Steps between C-alpha positions, in 0.01 A plus 500: 500500500360418848766504772469425868827559691518417880753644734571526866562142596784391719579367851278624779497389860193347657287780634662747277350672193554516129325677214477343155430701186388407155533747214258439223509624138339419176134510609259733670598410857210663678251300292608161636482311825851395613623223720806381691572128476786319665663162459708345780776254435354165399138622505240620242402859458292662776280805448590764771302810434303677234373849448243653266586768244398785710696383792216509752422127538790296608479126575739267685572130550437396862872421535600869460187692618589758768877487414517604129349792334446530123474845338545668165589838357329527164676823421830317524377168348630328813364225720631449858500235766601611851616199699489548875596243754602246246543137604744238370208338315469823298826427323422467125538660162237773480342573163284793385215369282240634263261221477261664271776534221685188608829661589738437795830667576820308551480520879705617780639280785410554863696320761397508864777413741667619814 
């Protein structure tokens, strides 16, 4: 059974930092590209960042480029998103996604507020 379980969300101040994690199981993690997707209140899903199976080719949406860093540890079957200098517009539920297999996690809420 494929499972993607996000953690690490919470309240963060603007300009602070937060690291999201996604624990994956039920598939060969290192064989798949992985992504982070977010959905802000009242809006549709927005792709945030993606990384290839080997972890050496990250990509970012313009809205987070230079502030967020995606990474993965294939030995631990875990995907990460380091969020630096978050802005209020980054408030959203963040989902870990395996598009290739069509699976998303249940998400973790990030709130940015002073």
